[in-house]
Structures are given as structure tokens and as C-alpha cells.
C-alpha positions as CSV (number, residue, x, y, z in Angstrom):
1,M,31.9,-13.8,-9.7
2,S,28.1,-13.7,-8.9
3,L,26.1,-10.8,-9.7
4,F,24.4,-10.7,-6.8
5,D,28.2,-10.2,-5.1
6,D,28.7,-6.8,-6.0
7,I,24.8,-5.7,-4.4
8,R,24.7,-7.2,-1.1
9,K,23.9,-4.8,1.1
10,E,25.5,-4.6,5.0
11,Y,22.4,-3.0,7.2
12,E,23.2,-0.4,9.9
13,N,23.5,-1.8,13.2
14,R,20.9,0.8,15.3
15,G,19.0,-2.5,16.7
16,L,15.5,-2.4,17.7
17,E,14.5,-3.3,21.3
18,Q,10.7,-4.4,22.4
19,T,11.0,-1.6,25.2
20,E,11.7,1.1,22.2
21,L,7.8,-0.2,20.5
22,S,4.6,1.3,21.1
23,D,1.8,-0.9,22.7
24,N,-0.7,0.0,19.6
25,P,0.9,-0.9,16.7
26,F,-0.8,1.7,14.5
27,Q,1.9,4.3,17.0
28,Q,4.4,2.5,16.2
29,F,3.9,3.1,12.4
30,N,2.8,6.4,12.9
31,T,6.1,7.5,14.5
32,W,7.9,5.2,11.6
33,F,6.0,6.5,8.7
34,Q,7.0,9.9,9.9
35,L,10.3,9.6,9.9
36,A,10.7,7.9,6.4
37,V,9.0,11.1,5.0
38,E,11.2,13.2,7.4
39,T,14.7,11.2,6.0
40,C,13.6,10.5,2.3
41,P,16.4,10.6,0.3
42,G,15.2,12.0,-3.0
43,K,11.6,13.2,-4.7
44,W,12.3,9.6,-6.6
45,L,11.0,7.6,-3.7
46,E,8.3,7.2,-2.2
47,P,7.8,6.5,1.3
48,N,3.6,5.6,0.9
49,A,4.7,3.1,-2.0
50,M,3.4,0.0,-0.6
51,S,3.3,-3.7,-2.0
52,L,-0.2,-5.2,-2.0
53,S,-0.5,-8.7,-2.2
54,T,-3.5,-10.1,-3.5
55,S,-4.9,-13.7,-4.4
56,A,-8.1,-15.8,-5.6
57,K,-8.0,-19.5,-5.5
58,D,-4.8,-20.6,-6.9
59,V,-3.4,-17.4,-8.2
60,V,-1.8,-14.7,-5.9
61,T,-0.2,-11.2,-7.6
62,S,1.6,-8.3,-6.6
63,R,2.2,-4.6,-7.2
64,T,3.2,-1.3,-5.3
65,V,0.1,0.8,-4.5
66,L,0.0,4.4,-2.9
67,L,-1.2,4.1,1.1
68,K,-3.4,7.6,1.0
69,D,-4.7,7.3,4.9
70,F,-4.6,5.5,7.7
71,D,-6.0,6.3,11.2
72,E,-5.9,4.2,14.5
73,R,-7.9,1.0,12.9
74,Q,-7.4,1.3,8.8
75,L,-5.1,1.7,6.5
76,A,-6.4,3.1,3.0
77,F,-5.7,2.9,-1.0
78,F,-7.7,3.5,-4.8
79,T,-7.9,1.8,-7.4
80,N,-10.1,0.1,-10.5
81,Y,-13.2,-1.5,-9.0
82,Q,-12.7,-3.7,-12.3
83,S,-9.0,-4.5,-12.2
84,E,-7.7,-7.7,-11.4
85,K,-6.6,-7.4,-8.0
86,A,-10.1,-5.9,-7.1
87,Q,-11.6,-9.0,-8.9
88,Q,-9.0,-11.1,-6.7
89,L,-10.4,-9.5,-3.5
90,A,-13.8,-10.2,-4.3
91,A,-13.5,-13.7,-4.1
92,N,-10.8,-13.6,-1.3
93,P,-11.1,-10.4,0.8
94,N,-7.7,-11.0,2.4
95,A,-4.4,-9.2,1.6
96,A,-1.3,-8.3,2.6
97,L,1.0,-4.5,2.5
98,L,4.5,-4.3,2.4
99,F,6.6,-1.2,3.0
100,H,9.9,-1.1,2.4
101,W,12.1,2.4,3.3
102,A,15.7,1.0,2.2
103,W,17.4,4.2,3.8
104,Q,16.2,3.5,7.3
105,G,17.0,-0.4,6.7
106,R,13.4,-1.4,7.7
107,Q,10.4,-2.9,6.5
108,I,6.6,-3.3,7.4
109,R,4.4,-6.4,7.2
110,I,0.8,-6.3,7.4
111,T,-1.7,-8.8,6.6
112,G,-6.1,-8.4,7.4
113,P,-9.4,-8.4,5.7
114,V,-10.2,-6.1,3.1
115,T,-13.5,-4.0,2.2
116,K,-14.5,-1.2,0.1
117,T,-14.4,2.4,1.6
118,D,-17.6,4.5,1.6
119,R,-18.7,6.2,-1.9
120,A,-18.0,9.8,0.1
121,V,-14.8,9.0,1.1
122,S,-14.1,7.5,-2.6
123,D,-15.6,10.4,-4.2
124,K,-13.6,13.3,-1.7
125,Y,-10.3,11.9,-2.4
126,F,-11.0,11.4,-6.2
127,H,-11.5,15.4,-6.9
128,S,-9.0,16.1,-4.6
129,R,-6.7,14.2,-7.7
130,P,-5.1,16.7,-10.5
131,R,-8.0,16.6,-13.2
132,A,-5.6,14.6,-15.9
133,S,-5.6,11.9,-13.3
134,Q,-9.5,12.2,-12.6
135,I,-9.2,11.7,-17.0
136,S,-7.0,8.8,-17.0
137,A,-9.3,6.7,-14.5
138,V,-12.3,7.3,-16.1
139,V,-10.8,6.4,-19.5
140,S,-8.9,3.3,-18.6
141,Q,-10.4,-0.7,-17.8
142,Q,-7.8,-1.5,-15.9
143,S,-5.5,-4.6,-16.4
144,T,-7.9,-4.9,-19.9
145,P,-5.9,-5.3,-23.4
146,I,-6.0,-2.5,-24.9
147,Q,-5.6,-1.4,-29.2
148,S,-2.5,0.9,-28.5
149,R,-1.6,3.9,-26.8
150,Q,-3.2,6.3,-29.4
151,H,-6.2,4.4,-28.9
152,L,-6.1,4.9,-25.1
153,E,-4.8,9.0,-26.0
154,E,-8.2,9.3,-28.4
155,L,-10.2,8.2,-25.7
156,R,-9.0,10.5,-23.0
157,G,-9.5,13.6,-25.9
158,K,-12.8,12.4,-26.5
159,L,-13.9,12.4,-22.6
160,E,-12.3,16.1,-22.4
161,Q,-14.3,17.5,-24.9
162,Q,-17.2,15.4,-23.6
163,L,-17.3,17.4,-20.1
164,D,-15.9,20.4,-21.6
165,G,-14.1,21.8,-18.4
166,A,-17.1,20.6,-15.7
167,E,-16.7,18.4,-12.8
168,V,-15.0,14.7,-13.8
169,P,-17.7,12.3,-12.6
170,L,-16.8,9.8,-10.0
171,P,-17.3,6.5,-11.9
172,D,-19.0,3.7,-10.2
173,Y,-16.1,1.7,-11.4
174,W,-13.5,3.5,-9.0
175,G,-12.7,3.7,-5.0
176,G,-11.2,3.0,-1.9
177,Y,-10.0,0.2,0.0
178,S,-9.5,-0.2,3.6
179,I,-7.8,-3.1,5.0
180,T,-8.4,-3.9,8.7
181,P,-4.5,-5.3,10.1
182,T,-4.7,-8.0,12.5
183,R,-1.2,-8.7,12.0
184,W,1.9,-6.4,11.9
185,E,5.7,-7.0,11.5
186,F,8.6,-4.4,11.8
187,W,11.9,-5.3,10.7
188,Q,14.9,-3.6,11.1
189,G,17.8,-4.6,9.3
190,R,21.4,-5.3,11.3
191,E,24.5,-6.6,10.9
192,D,25.5,-9.4,9.7
193,R,21.7,-10.6,9.1
194,S,21.3,-10.7,12.9
195,H,17.7,-8.7,12.3
196,D,15.5,-7.4,14.6
197,R,12.0,-8.2,13.9
198,F,8.7,-7.8,16.3
199,R,4.9,-9.4,15.5
200,Y,1.9,-7.5,17.1
201,S,-0.9,-10.2,16.7
202,L,-4.2,-9.2,17.5
203,D,-6.1,-11.0,20.2
204,A,-9.9,-11.6,18.9
205,T,-11.2,-12.0,22.6
206,N,-10.6,-8.5,24.0
207,G,-8.8,-6.7,20.9
208,S,-5.3,-6.3,22.6
209,W,-2.2,-6.7,20.7
210,I,0.7,-9.4,21.6
211,I,4.2,-8.3,20.5
212,Q,6.6,-11.1,19.9
213,R,10.2,-10.7,19.3
214,L,10.9,-13.3,15.9
215,A,13.9,-15.1,14.7
216,P,15.9,-13.3,12.0
């Protein structure tokens, strides 16, 4: 018996029809996101967690980041501008996002170009974070090798002493990115692997969205 035989999941048969979808993928995302938040089964899960994939040349990497804002045009996350993902975005300013809400049997795939957020937006979010998180962002040279955990803690302690309770300044190497979707896919799991999938593609000529059902 294969290890994977015991972890096979049978999806609910709730279904998804195009008539249920909004003409605007941002509105559809908002509907699904709100429901994912409301039905999240525990605090150990983060409904705003998303996989972010970036690439440069022949290297593609993925990691989990947190969605921190969205509106009718863009979705935003924040990170170190010297990290691996930031270096890849500098070389190829396009990315893919994936939300997976297993408790809903749903996924959303998103692709599009990425730009840095305004400095004021980054500063506002940075200073909304807990002070300890701000300190961590300043001392971390994200994605680079470090001597030890102890070395990192020493850097944190030194910075705390230097600031002596003063406001933590936003580093030049830290801030937000916004992705402007050009394609969305809403996926609803169904029984017998006969899933429902709908793709929204942006029509560049008039800015409208084309909705197509995809084969599972």
C-alpha cells in the first residue's frame, strides 16, 4: 500500500456555476476571501497565507507570504527588498500567487506584473506591526547565510539599545509589492476529481474580463 493511499481526500460536491460568479474577479475574490476568514477552523491557519512564485532566467522559486491588503486593482504583500524573491522580481517583475483554502475545497490562482508600493504605504504598514517584528525586519539580511541564531539575537539586542524606546525607522531595504492581476483562476473541488474551474482573462483592448470554464 502506498503512503498516499491513506491521505487521499474526496472533495465536497457543492459545485460552482458561472452564473454564481461575479463579472469582476476582484469582487469574486473578496466574496471567497471573506468566507474563508469566517469559516477558518482555527487560529493556527492563516486565510491570508498565499504561495508566491517568482523567477529569473532558469530559476523558479516559491514561498508562503501573507496578503496584507487588496482593492479593486491590486493585491499587496511586504518583504525585504534584498531577499531572493526581490532580486528575482527586479529581473522579472511578474509573479504568481496561489491561495489554498482546504477547509473550503477551494483554490485561487493569480498571475500578473508586480511593482513596489509607495514609500508612504510601506511606512504605514511597517509601523502598524509589533515593535519586535519591526526590529526583526531591520536586523535581518533576508535570504543570506548567518553565523548562528545567537548572532541574530545579538544584533536584535544591540538595535534595541541603540533605539532606547524610540521609533524604529523603516529601512530603505524593506517595503511592499503590489501585483496587478491579468489572469485569475477560481477552483472548486468536487467529487470524483471532476472539479469546477473558471478563468478570468483580462482583455487588454477594453479592460473587460473574459470568463471561461476550464476542464478539470
